[in-house]
Each structure stands twice: as C-alpha cells, then as structure tokens.
RODREN-344995 format. One record per residue: x negated, y negated, z of N, C-alpha, C, O in turn. Coordinates in steps of 0.2 Angstrom, whole numbers, padded with zeros to 4 digits, always signed. Each point is the difference from the previous one (the first is absolute). Layout:
<sites>
XYZXYZXYZXYZ ...
</sites>
This chain:
<sites>
-0528-0423+0554-0005-0006-0002+0002-0005-0007+0002+0002-0005 -0003-0007+0008-0001-0004-0004-0003-0008+0001-0001-0004+0004 -0001+0006-0011-0007-0005-0002+0000+0003-0009+0004+0003-0004 -0013-0006+0003+0001+0000-0007-0005+0006+0000-0001+0003-0006 -0003+0001+0012-0003+0008+0000+0008+0002+0000+0005-0003+0001 -0009+0011-0004+0007+0006+0003-0006+0004+0002-0005+0001-0003 +0007+0002+0011-0003+0004+0002+0003+0008-0002+0006+0001+0001 -0011+0003-0004+0005+0007-0002+0004+0003+0010+0006+0001+0002 -0010-0001+0001+0006+0006+0006+0005-0004+0004+0003+0003+0005 -0003-0011-0005+0005-0002+0003+0006-0002-0003+0001-0004-0005 +0004+0006+0009+0006-0005-0005+0002-0007+0003-0002-0002+0005 +0007-0002-0011-0001-0006+0002+0000-0003-0005+0000+0004-0005 +0001-0011+0003+0001-0003-0003-0007-0004-0004-0005-0002+0004 +0005+0003-0013-0004-0003-0004+0000-0002-0005+0006-0001-0003 -0011-0002-0001+0003-0004-0006+0002+0007-0005-0002+0006+0000 +0006-0010-0004+0002+0006-0005-0005+0000-0006+0000-0005-0004 -0003+0010+0002-0004+0000-0003+0003-0002-0006-0004-0004-0003 +0011+0006+0000+0001-0002-0004+0004-0008-0002+0004-0002-0005 -0006-0002+0010+0001-0007-0001+0002-0003-0007-0005+0000-0004 +0011-0001+0002+0001-0006-0006+0004+0007-0004+0005+0000-0005 -0007+0005+0007+0007+0006-0006+0008-0001+0002+0003-0002+0005 -0003+0004-0008+0010+0003-0001+0003+0002+0006-0002+0006+0001 +0005-0008+0003+0003+0006+0004+0007+0004-0005+0005-0002-0004 -0007+0006+0006+0006+0007-0001+0005-0001+0003-0001-0003+0005 +0010+0005-0006+0004-0005-0001+0003+0008+0005+0001+0006-0001 -0001-0011+0007+0004+0007+0005+0007-0002+0000+0002-0005-0002 +0005+0011+0007+0004-0003+0001+0000-0005+0003-0005-0002-0001 +0012-0003+0007-0001-0006+0000+0004+0005+0006+0004+0004-0002 -0005-0004+0008+0002+0002+0006+0001-0002+0005-0005-0002+0003 +0011+0001+0003+0002-0005+0004-0003-0001+0005-0002+0006+0001 -0001-0009+0003-0003+0001+0006-0001-0003+0005-0002-0006-0002 +0002+0006+0010+0002-0007+0003-0005-0004+0001-0001-0002+0006 -0002-0001-0012-0005-0004+0000+0001-0006-0005+0000+0001-0006 +0000-0010+0008+0002-0004-0003-0005-0001-0006-0006+0003+0001 +0008-0006-0007-0005-0004-0003-0005-0004+0002+0002-0006+0002 -0007+0006-0001-0005-0006+0004-0007-0002-0005-0005+0003-0003 +0007-0009+0002-0006-0003-0004-0007+0003+0001-0001+0002+0006 -0003-0002-0009-0005+0005+0000-0007-0004+0002-0005+0002+0001 +0007-0008+0000-0005-0006+0005+0004+0001+0008+0000-0006+0003 +0002+0010-0001+0003+0000+0004-0001+0002+0009+0003-0001+0005 -0010+0006-0008-0005+0002+0004-0005-0002+0002-0004+0000-0005 +0000-0001+0011-0008-0003-0001-0003+0005+0008+0004+0003+0004 -0008-0004-0004-0006-0001+0008-0003-0005+0001-0004-0003-0004 +0006+0002+0011-0002-0003+0002-0004+0001+0006+0001+0005+0003 -0007-0010-0002-0003+0002+0006+0002-0006+0003-0001+0000+0006 +0003-0006-0009+0002-0007+0004+0008-0002-0003+0002+0000-0006 +0001+0000+0012+0006-0003-0003+0002-0003-0006-0005-0004+0000 +0009+0003-0005-0002-0003-0007-0005-0001-0003+0000-0002-0005 -0007+0003+0008-0002+0005-0005-0003+0004-0005-0006+0002+0001 +0008+0000-0008-0004+0010-0001-0007-0001-0003-0004-0004-0002 +0006+0010+0003-0009+0003-0001+0003+0003-0006+0005+0003-0001 -0012-0007-0004+0001+0002-0006-0005+0005-0003-0002+0000-0006 -0001+0004+0012-0003+0005-0002+0005+0005+0000+0004-0001+0004 -0003+0007-0009+0003+0006+0003-0003+0007+0002-0003+0004-0004 +0005-0003+0009-0001+0005+0005-0002+0006-0002+0000+0000-0006 -0002+0006+0009+0001+0006-0003+0005+0002+0007-0001-0002+0006 +0006+0008-0009+0006+0002+0006-0003+0008+0000-0003+0002-0005 +0003+0001+0012+0000+0004+0000+0008+0004+0004+0002-0002+0005 +0000+0007-0008+0008+0002+0002-0003+0006+0003-0003+0005-0003 +0005-0004+0012-0001+0007+0000+0009+0000+0006+0003-0004+0003 -0003+0011-0005+0005+0001+0004+0002+0006+0002-0003+0005-0003 +0008-0002+0010+0000+0005+0002+0004+0004-0004+0004-0002-0004 -0004+0009+0005+0001+0007-0004+0010-0001+0001+0004+0002-0005 -0003-0005+0011+0007+0001+0000+0004-0007-0003+0005+0000-0001 -0009-0004+0001+0000-0007-0004+0006-0006+0006+0005-0004-0002 -0008+0005+0007+0004-0002+0006-0005-0007+0001+0002-0005+0001 -0009+0007-0002-0005-0005+0003-0003-0004-0007+0003+0000-0005 -0010-0003+0006-0002+0000-0007-0006-0009+0002+0002-0003+0005 -0006+0003-0009-0005-0004+0002-0002-0005-0008+0000+0004-0005 -0002-0009+0004-0003-0005-0003-0006-0003+0001-0001-0004+0004 -0005+0006-0008-0005-0003+0002-0001-0005-0004-0001+0002-0006 -0001-0011+0006+0001-0003-0005-0007-0003-0001-0001-0005+0004 -0006+0006-0009-0007-0003-0001+0003-0005-0002+0005+0000-0003 -0009-0005+0004+0000-0007-0004-0011+0001-0002-0004+0001+0005 +0003+0000-0009-0008-0003-0002-0002-0007+0001+0002-0004-0004 -0005+0003+0007-0002-0010-0003+0005-0003+0000+0002-0003-0005 +0003+0002+0012+0008-0002-0005-0004-0009+0002-0006-0001+0003 +0013-0003-0007+0000-0007-0001+0000-0002+0007+0000-0006+0000 +0001+0008+0008+0001-0003+0005-0007+0001+0004-0002-0001+0006 -0003+0003-0012-0008-0002+0005-0001-0006-0001-0004-0002+0005 +0006-0002-0011-0003-0005-0002+0004-0005+0004-0003-0005+0003 +0011+0005+0000+0003-0006+0003+0001+0003+0004+0006+0000-0001 -0008+0006+0007+0003+0000+0008-0002-0006+0005+0002-0002+0005 -0009+0000-0010-0001-0006+0004+0004-0006+0000-0001-0005+0004 +0005+0005-0007+0004-0005+0000+0005+0001+0002+0003-0004+0004 +0000+0010-0006+0008+0000+0003+0002+0003+0007+0005+0000+0003 -0012+0001-0002+0001+0004+0009-0003+0007-0001-0004+0003-0005 +0009+0000+0013+0000+0006-0002+0006+0007-0003+0006+0001+0001 -0012+0005-0002+0006+0003-0005+0001+0004+0007-0003+0002+0005 +0012-0002-0006+0004+0002+0007+0004+0008-0002+0002+0005+0004 -0003-0006-0010+0002+0008-0005+0003-0001-0008+0001-0005-0003 -0002+0011+0001+0003-0001-0007+0006+0001+0000+0002+0004+0004 +0002-0009-0008+0007+0000-0004+0002+0001-0004+0000-0002-0006 +0004+0007+0008+0003+0001-0008+0008-0003-0002+0005+0003+0001 -0005-0008-0004+0005-0002-0001+0004+0001-0008-0004-0003-0005 +0008+0005+0004+0007-0002-0006+0005-0001+0001+0001+0000+0006 +0004+0000-0011+0008-0002-0001+0003+0003+0008+0005-0003+0002 -0007+0008+0001+0005+0006+0004-0002-0004+0009+0003+0000+0005 -0010-0004-0008-0004-0002+0008-0004+0002+0001-0002+0002-0006 -0002+0000+0012-0006-0001+0002-0004+0007+0002+0004+0003+0003 -0008+0000-0003-0002+0005+0004-0007-0003+0001-0004-0003-0003 +0002+0005+0009-0005-0005+0004-0007+0008+0005+0004+0003+0003 -0010-0001-0003-0004+0002+0001-0004-0005+0003-0003-0005-0002 +0003+0008+0010-0009-0006+0002-0005+0007+0003-0004-0001+0005 +0004+0007-0008-0006+0003-0003-0003-0002-0003+0005+0000-0004 -0011-0003+0001-0003-0002-0004-0008-0002+0002-0002-0004+0004 -0002+0006-0008-0006+0001+0003-0006-0002-0006+0000+0000-0006 -0004-0003+0010-0005-0003-0007-0006+0005+0000-0002+0003+0005 -0001-0003-0012-0007+0004+0001-0004-0004-0004+0000-0001-0006 -0006+0000+0011-0009-0005-0002-0003+0005-0004+0002+0006-0001 -0007-0009-0003-0004+0002-0003-0006-0004+0001+0001-0004-0004 -0008+0004+0008-0004-0003-0001+0002-0006+0003-0003-0005-0001 +0009+0005+0007+0000-0007+0003+0006-0003-0003+0003-0004+0004 +0000+0005-0010+0003-0003-0004+0006+0005-0003+0000+0005-0002 +0007-0009+0003+0006+0004-0001+0002+0002-0007+0001-0004-0005 -0003+0011+0005+0004+0002-0006+0006+0005-0001+0001+0000-0006 +0004+0003+0009+0006+0002-0002+0004-0003+0008-0003-0002+0005 +0012+0004-0006+0002-0001+0005+0006+0007-0002+0002+0002-0005 -0002+0000+0012+0005+0008+0000+0006-0003+0001+0000-0006+0002 +0004+0008-0002+0010+0000+0005+0001+0006+0002-0005+0004+0000 +0008-0003+0002+0004+0009+0001+0005-0002+0006+0001-0002+0005 +0004+0005-0013+0008+0000+0004+0003+0006+0002+0000+0004-0005 +0003-0003+0009+0004+0006+0002+0008+0000+0000+0004-0005+0002 -0002+0011-0004+0006+0001-0001+0005+0004+0003+0002+0005-0004 +0003-0006+0010-0001+0005+0003+0008+0004-0003+0001+0006+0001 +0004-0011-0005+0004+0004-0004+0002-0001-0005-0003-0005-0003 +0007+0008+0000+0001+0002-0006+0005-0008-0003+0000-0001-0006 +0001-0002+0009+0003-0008-0001-0007-0005+0000-0001-0001-0006 -0003-0001+0009-0006+0001-0001-0004+0001-0005-0003-0005-0003 +0001+0012+0000-0005+0003-0007+0006-0006-0004-0002-0006-0001 +0009+0010-0001+0000-0003-0007+0003-0009+0001+0004-0002-0004 -0006-0002+0009+0001-0007-0001-0008-0001-0001+0000-0006-0002 -0005+0009+0002-0008-0002-0003+0001+0004-0006-0001-0004-0005 +0003+0008+0003-0001+0004-0006+0005-0007-0005+0000+0000-0006 +0003-0003+0008+0008-0004-0004-0007-0006-0003-0001-0001-0006 -0003-0001+0013-0002-0005-0001-0008+0000-0004-0002-0005-0002 +0000+0010+0001-0006+0003-0004+0002+0000-0005-0004-0002-0005 +0012+0006+0003+0002-0001-0008-0002-0008-0001-0003-0002-0004 +0005-0002+0008+0001-0007-0004-0006-0001-0001-0001-0003-0005 -0003+0004+0010-0007-0004+0000-0006+0002-0008-0004-0002-0003 +0007+0009+0004-0004+0004-0005+0004-0002-0006-0002+0002-0006 +0006-0006+0005+0004-0001-0006-0003-0007-0001-0002-0002-0006 +0001-0003+0011-0001-0006+0002-0009-0002-0006-0002-0004-0003 +0001+0011+0007-0008+0000-0001-0004+0005-0006-0006+0002+0000 +0012+0000-0005-0001+0002-0004-0004+0010+0002-0005+0002-0003 +0008+0002+0009-0002+0003-0001+0005+0007+0001+0005-0001-0002 -0007+0009+0004+0002+0002-0002-0001+0005+0005-0005+0000+0003 +0010+0007-0002-0002+0003+0006-0005+0008-0004+0000+0001-0006 -0004+0003+0013-0004+0005-0005-0002+0001+0007-0004-0002+0004 +0011+0011-0005+0001+0004+0003-0009+0005+0003-0005-0003-0003 +0004+0006+0007-0004+0005+0001-0003+0003-0003+0004+0005-0002 -0011-0004+0000-0004+0004-0004-0001+0008+0003-0001+0002+0006 +0004+0000-0012+0003+0009-0001-0009+0004+0002-0005-0001-0003 +0005+0005+0007-0004+0004+0001+0000+0006-0005-0004+0004-0001 
</sites>
C-alpha cells in the first residue's frame, strides 16, 4: 500500500512510521540495480505531468510467483482539476530512469456526481515484469518517503 494511511490486511507500500529515524547499518550487497536518483520515478496520467497525489498501492501475486497484479488507487488526484485543460486520460504512465510502464485499465469513481478517485490496475505475466514494477516502486517510495508494509499476520 502506497499511502500515508496504512491498511493492516494488505501488503504494499506505506509511509514509514519512523520517518527521520536513523537507518540501521546493513552490509552492502552487490545488486543488478543501478544507483538512481530518488526523483527519477513518477506516476503520470498525462505525459510529462507528474501526479502530485501519492496513491495506495495493493500488490497481489500468484502462489507460484509467475504472475501478479497491482491496484493503484488515487483519492482526489490533482488531475481532476487539470483534466479539462489537459485533454483525455489515456492511461497511467509509470516513468523512471529505466523507461516507462503503462496501463490503460484506468477507472474513475464518482460520488454524488463528482469524481472522487481513480483506480488503475496493472497485470504482470512474467517474473521480469513483476521485478521491473518492484524496482519502480522502490524508486517511487524513496522519492516520496514511503516504505513497504507486509501483510498483517492473523
């Protein structure tokens, strides 16, 4: 879940509860990931215009790990104020230094005739697609002061 709110039952990204606390020292491990500036990751509904609202992100993965999906929910995104000036929403674009990922599965929710939220869904059919999304979310989380919160234990 990627949000300032934390849901106890969902796995995902959430704001760190110990923001500003010193990090524990960990051994340095070589990884096949390049050093990327934190501001390199952004979510966009219009190409070139970053969405300032931080969404909730819910991750689901198959038991075998071969497929998965992400549900990205924006409550009152800034695009509602700018959409008439910018044109039509054609999808959600996840942009970072590695490139761009895109989904066209985007739905708006209306309450009392007014737009209240937008939900985008991304499906991953291979391990590579899943790993690529997780690398993006690591960068996005770092840029927005977020952390990962695993599923609640019963």
